[in-house]
Every structure is written in C-alpha cells, then in structure tokens.
N, C-alpha and C positions, 0 to 999 in steps of 0.2 A: 504494500500500500504506500502510495507516494505522499498522501496528505498527512499533515501534522494536525492532531486534534488538540485544541486548547480546552482544557478542563479547569473550571473555577470551582473552588471548594471553600467551605466555611468551617472554621474551628470554633466549636461552642462547648464551653465547660460550665457545669453547674453542679454544686454539691460534691465536688471532687470526682466527677464523672464526665466523660466525654461522649458527645452524641455522635454515633456512627450509623451508617446504613449497611445492611448486610445483603450481599449479592450471592447468587448461585449461577455458575456458568461452567459448562463442560464437566458437570458432576462435582465441582469444587465450590466450597463456601468461603467467602472472604469478606472483609470490611473495607469501607472507604469513608473518607470524610464526606458528608453530604454535599452534593453539587452536581455538576455535569458540564456538558459542552456549551461553548459560547457560539452563538449564531452571528452571522455576518450582520453588521449594522447595529450590534448590541454591545454596550460597554461590559466590562467584566463584572462590575457590581450589579448591573441590570440582569446579566445572565445568572449570577449567583442568587439573586432574589427570586427570579423566575423559577429556577431549578428547585429551590426550597419550597416554593408554592406548589409546584407540580408534584414533587415527590412526597412532601411531608404536610402539605396543606396549611402552612403557616407563613405569615409575613415576618420578615426579619429586618433588623437594622444592621447594615454592614459596617464593620469597624475598619481598622487600619489593615494595610497590606502586611502580611507576616513573612512569607517565604514562597519560593517556587522551586521546581525541579522537573526533570524530564526522564521519562522511561523510553529508552531507544531499544527496539526489538532486535534480536539477532538478524543477520543478513539472511535473505531468502525466507523470511518468516511471513506468515499472513497476519501477524499482529501489527497494530498501529502504533506509530510514534506518538507519545502523549506528553504535552507540556502542561503541568499542573501549577496553578497559581492559587495560593491560599490566603484568605482574608479572615480576620477575626469576626465573629458574629457577636455583636454587643447585646442584642435583645431579640427575643422570639415572641411574637404576638399570636396567641391562639393555642389550641391544643393540638399536639402532633397527631396526625391521622395519616397513615401510610397509604400511598397510591401505588400498589405493586404493579410491576410490568414484567417483561420477559426474564430479566435477571434480578431485579430488586425484589427481595422477599421479606425484609423486616428492617426495623431500626432498633437500636439498643443503646442504653446508657451503660457504657463500659467504665468500671472504676479505673481511675488513673493508674493504680498499682497493678492492673491486669493488662495494660497495653502490650507489654512484651510477650504475653502468652497468646496473642491473637495474630491472625494473618491479615495484614493491612496493605492495601495497594492504593496508589503507588507507595513505595517503601519510604515514608517520610517520618518514621518514628524518631530519629535523632533530632530532626528539626522541631517536632512536637515537644520532645523532652526539654529542649532548650527553652521554648516558650513557657512551659510549665514551671521550670526552675527560675524564671525571671531573667534568663540570659538572652542575649541577642542570638537568634538562630542563624545558621549559615543561610544566607539569602538565596543561594542557588546551589543545587546539587544535581548530579546525574545519578539516578537511582539504578541499582543493579536489577536487571530484569527478573532474576530468579528469586530475589529476597521478597519477603512479605511478612 
C-alpha cells in the first residue's frame, strides 16, 4: 500500500485509569488509544473529535499536542504505513456508549499499572509513561512493527 494513513488519537486519564478501545482483527485482540483516520479537509483536532463521537458517542474537549510516531510495515507487506498523532483529551461530555464496527469491539478503563500487560498498537507505551510521570515524552518515535 502506497498511502500513509494519518491517525489522530486522544489520551484520556481518569481515576488512575486510561481509556482505551479494544479491537479484534485476524483473530487477535489488541488496544488502541481512541481515535482514527483524518479525512482530507479536516484538521487533526476536528478528526479526533469526530472519531470520539463516532466510536464512543461523546463530545470531547481536545487538549494540547502530546507526541507522535509512525509504524512502517515490512517491505512487501499488505499492511499500511501509519502516522499517529496524539493529543490530550481534557474533558469528555456525555456517557460513553460504544458504536462497534468490523474491528472495534469494546472500550475499557485500563488501570495505569496494567498498561505493560496489554497489547497496544501503535506501540507508544514509552511515550504514554513519560506523560504519566510528568516528563516530556519523546515527541516523535518510529514504532517497531512487531511490538504491542
């Protein structure tokens, strides 16, 4: 695939838990920060707000830019090159109600102490831990395709 997918995601933490969405694809389950693809003519923050509305049926207040990174698939792979840009989510308005699709199967509040034990794509755990520890995260990383 020649096209690079820009994925915007939101980091939302409440009561020492992080909000993640759960996906199932090709028989495997994994987590992602809530968000999705940016459409042409749409700002990143507009895309993030639209994706949270579509997936979780809530309106959000987007906070500051936190970090980004990209997953580059192996050569001759049918996987897509993904650039993920992560923003802080300052506020969620409404009650979360999942809108499942072909791969999106659930949302979960994952305790911060359990993040290392889950499969998270793209693999931005180090950047998340920096934010959680009040440190400045590495603003850009290339994620290992196999990690999670």
